[in-house]
C-alpha positions, 0 to 999 in steps of 0.5 A: 236210870238203868245201869246196863244195856243188853243187846239180844239177838232173835234167831237162835236166842229168842226164836227157834227158827232152826227147828222149823227149817229142819222140819221143812227140809225133812218134809220137802226133801224126804230127809231125816236131819236133826237140829243137832246135825247143823254144824254150819249155819250157812244154809248152802253148806248145810243143805247142799241138795236144795239148789240142784232140786229146786234151782234156788239157793238154800237161802232163797228157798228158806228165807224167801219161799218159806219166810212166813213159816220160819220167821212168823210161826217159830216158837220162842225158846223156853221162858224167853218172854219171862226172861226178857221181862226180868232183864228189862227190870234191870237193864235196857234191852235192845233187840239186835237182829239181821234180817235179809229182807223187808218181809222178814223184818216185818215177820220179825216185828209181828213175831215179837208182838204176837209172843209178847216180847217187849223191848226198849229198842230194836235195831236191824243190823248185819254188822253187830260190831257197831253196836256198843253195849254192856252185854251182847247175847248171840248164838253166832260166834262170828258176831263177836269178832271185832265186837265192841260189847263189854261182855259177850254171851254165846248161847249154845248151838250145834254150829258153835259147839267146838268154838273156844270162847277164849279164841273168840274173845281174843278176836273181839274187843270184849272184856270177856265172853261166856258160854251159856246153854240158853238165855234162861241160864244167863238171865238167872245168873245175871239177876242173881249177880245184880241182886248181890251187887245192889 
């Protein structure tokens, strides 16, 4: 019996889809945007010139027209596969992700399989506050608002740079929220702490 349940987001934590989005945008609209420029993850705000040119919202253009590139072809972040394996030795790992369409859900399932990412459960859920776990690992700070996870792990991203973990924690039901550079850093700390306590 494992002691903990860890909920892990996919995009921005396991899968680097933002780099693909920026590359697609630069290639199709002759821009020079960098991932570090993405200060708001709402695509209509960050990529406002897509709709005037294409007649489609940025969300439609990315997540419908280019869903295969974004969700199936994106690379895993550094050491993600190995980190999940380590975490699964100590905890139940549940993938918890929101995908807007059935196609994107299928791409996500295929992506997890192709990249050898194993898990104990998978939930497609927009409102992550309904998921009760010991740790919730996510890159979007709003997923912690009202969260019922015991502990929140906020993964660094350019769109959460200025966010205070204390403020986020005060708006959640979490005992604590800690910021990490990436999943690998959290995994190293978690495994070290677990070995000290057992």
